[in-house]
C-alpha positions in Angstrom: 59.2 134.4 101.3 60.1 132.6 98.1 58.4 130.7 95.3 55.9 131.6 92.7 52.5 132.3 94.2 49.5 134.6 93.6 48.8 137.2 96.4 46.6 136.0 99.2 43.1 137.4 99.3 44.0 139.2 102.6 46.5 141.3 100.7 44.1 142.7 98.2 43.2 145.8 100.2 46.6 146.3 101.7 49.0 148.8 100.2 52.2 147.3 99.0 54.3 149.7 101.2 52.4 148.4 104.2 53.5 144.8 103.5 56.6 143.4 105.2 59.7 144.1 103.0 60.2 140.5 102.1 56.6 140.3 100.6 56.9 143.4 98.4 57.2 142.5 94.8 60.1 144.9 93.9 62.1 143.9 97.0 61.5 140.2 96.3 62.6 140.6 92.7 65.9 142.3 93.7 66.6 139.7 96.3 65.4 136.5 94.6 65.2 137.3 90.9 62.3 137.8 88.6 61.7 134.1 88.2 60.7 133.9 91.9 57.7 136.2 91.4 54.2 135.3 90.3 52.7 136.9 87.2 50.6 139.2 89.4 53.7 140.4 91.3 55.5 141.1 88.0 52.6 143.1 86.7 52.3 145.0 90.1 55.8 146.2 89.7 54.8 147.7 86.3 51.6 149.2 87.7 53.5 150.7 90.6 50.6 152.4 92.4 47.0 151.4 93.2 43.8 153.2 94.0 42.0 154.0 97.2 40.1 150.7 96.9 42.9 148.4 95.5 46.6 148.1 95.8 48.7 147.6 92.7 49.0 144.0 93.6 45.2 143.6 93.8 44.8 145.3 90.4 47.4 143.0 88.9 45.7 139.9 90.4 42.4 141.0 89.1 43.8 141.5 85.6 45.5 138.1 85.6 42.2 136.5 86.8 39.9 138.2 84.3 42.1 138.4 81.2 45.1 136.1 81.7 48.5 137.0 80.4 47.6 136.1 76.8 44.5 138.3 77.1 46.6 141.2 78.3 48.8 140.7 75.3 45.9 140.8 72.9 44.1 143.7 74.5 44.7 147.2 73.0 46.2 150.0 75.0 42.8 151.7 75.0 41.1 148.6 76.4 43.7 148.3 79.2 43.5 152.1 79.9 39.7 151.5 80.5 40.4 149.0 83.3 39.8 150.5 86.7 43.1 151.5 88.3 45.2 151.7 85.1 44.7 154.7 82.8 46.8 155.5 79.7 50.2 155.8 81.3 50.0 152.4 83.1 48.4 150.8 80.1 51.3 152.0 77.9 53.8 150.6 80.3 52.1 147.2 80.4 51.8 147.1 76.6 55.5 148.0 76.1 56.6 145.3 78.6 54.4 142.6 77.0 55.5 143.6 73.5 59.2 143.2 74.5 58.4 139.8 75.8 56.6 138.8 72.6 59.5 140.1 70.5 62.0 138.1 72.6 59.9 134.9 72.2 59.8 135.6 68.4 63.6 135.8 67.9 64.6 133.7 65.0 67.1 130.9 65.5 70.0 132.9 63.9 69.5 135.6 66.5 69.9 133.3 69.4 73.2 133.4 71.3 75.7 130.6 70.4 78.0 129.0 72.9 81.4 128.3 71.4 83.7 129.0 74.4 83.6 129.9 78.1 83.9 133.5 77.0 80.4 133.3 75.4 79.0 132.0 78.6 80.5 134.8 80.6 79.2 137.4 78.1 75.7 136.0 78.5 75.5 135.4 82.3 78.9 136.0 83.8 78.5 139.7 84.9 75.3 138.9 86.8 76.4 135.7 88.4 79.7 137.2 89.6 77.7 139.6 91.8 75.4 137.0 93.4 75.8 136.7 97.2 74.8 133.0 97.2 75.5 130.1 94.9 73.2 129.5 92.0 73.2 126.7 89.5 71.9 127.5 86.0 71.3 125.3 83.0 71.7 126.6 79.5 69.5 124.6 77.0 71.3 124.2 73.7 70.5 123.1 70.1 72.8 120.8 68.1 74.6 124.0 67.0 74.9 125.1 70.6 72.5 128.0 70.2 70.8 128.9 73.5 67.1 128.3 73.6 66.6 128.8 77.4 68.3 129.5 80.7 66.9 128.0 83.9 68.0 128.5 87.5 67.8 125.1 89.2 69.4 125.7 92.6 70.0 128.5 95.0 72.2 128.0 98.1 75.0 125.5 98.4 75.5 123.6 95.1 76.8 120.4 96.5 76.6 116.8 95.2 74.2 115.8 97.9 71.7 118.5 97.0 71.9 118.4 93.2 69.5 116.0 91.5 70.5 115.1 87.9 66.8 114.5 87.0 65.9 118.1 88.0 68.8 119.5 86.0 68.0 117.5 82.9 64.2 117.7 83.1 63.7 120.8 81.0 66.2 119.6 78.4 64.2 116.4 78.1 60.9 118.2 77.9 62.1 120.6 75.2 64.1 117.8 73.3 67.4 119.7 73.6 70.4 117.6 72.7 72.9 119.5 74.8 73.2 121.5 77.9 75.8 123.6 79.7 75.7 124.2 83.4 77.2 127.2 85.3 77.4 128.1 88.9 79.1 130.8 90.9 81.4 130.9 93.9 80.5 133.9 96.0 84.0 133.7 97.5 85.3 134.9 94.1 87.6 131.9 93.7 86.4 129.8 90.7 88.5 126.7 91.6 86.3 123.6 91.5 85.8 121.7 94.7 85.7 117.9 94.9 81.9 118.2 95.0 81.8 120.3 91.9 83.8 117.7 90.0 81.8 114.8 91.3 78.5 116.5 90.5 79.7 117.3 87.0 80.9 113.8 86.2 77.6 112.3 87.5 75.6 114.7 85.4 77.6 114.0 82.3 77.0 110.2 82.8 73.3 110.8 83.4 73.0 113.0 80.3 74.7 110.4 78.2 72.0 107.8 79.1 69.4 110.3 77.7 71.5 111.4 74.7 72.0 114.8 76.2 75.5 116.1 75.9 77.0 118.1 78.8 79.3 120.4 76.9 80.8 122.2 79.9 80.5 123.2 83.5 81.6 126.8 84.0 82.3 128.1 87.5 82.1 131.9 87.8 84.2 133.8 90.2 84.5 137.6 90.6 85.3 139.8 87.7 86.0 137.6 84.7 87.6 134.9 86.7 86.2 131.5 85.8 87.0 127.8 85.4 85.9 125.5 82.6 85.8 121.9 83.8 86.1 120.8 80.2 89.2 122.8 79.7 90.6 121.3 83.0 89.8 117.7 81.7 87.3 117.2 84.6 84.1 116.9 82.6 84.0 113.1 82.7 85.4 110.5 85.0 88.6 108.8 83.8 88.1 105.4 82.3 
């Protein structure tokens, strides 16, 4: 089961270990990635265990409903510890995780990663993407100085021309007024050589981005280890005149 969703009401009194494996938050995170989980599911992983009356997932859903994520961030550790089903240890875990997220969001521009070469892309996402068992297409949102302000997974599965919509790839860059993007996807076979579909998709995306004043600076294909292909380096980023 995929997609962001809050737990169903019927799950509230079911222990997480009694759920089917593909509905357990931790297993879903390991299989589909953290972005596929709802806020309640992410919190449930931190809470870990529930009470006799509520599962960790139910406690998490209640906290999200009553306080919201911003309310949890503002609450003190003592206030969270007083919530039924938490206590000091779980409250401390939640506060630590929320504080890390807040510090990440508060990073100054000079602390953001800068993309100057394919090696910079590999250092940022290459190790993880080289181990994926299915293809993923990710978009790095960049400033005019090619600093990374966001990374979004757009597709999972077969990254083929017929399946990839330029509007979906460019949507977040338009929303956040980013002047440049870089796309990366992996080949689970380990061979990073671009297919005809990879080249066609890249050239169509570059053309669509040009209409919106968004520069596609490269398309990196990640293979196993540090094997990779830069379509810019191969002269395949744009169609020949």
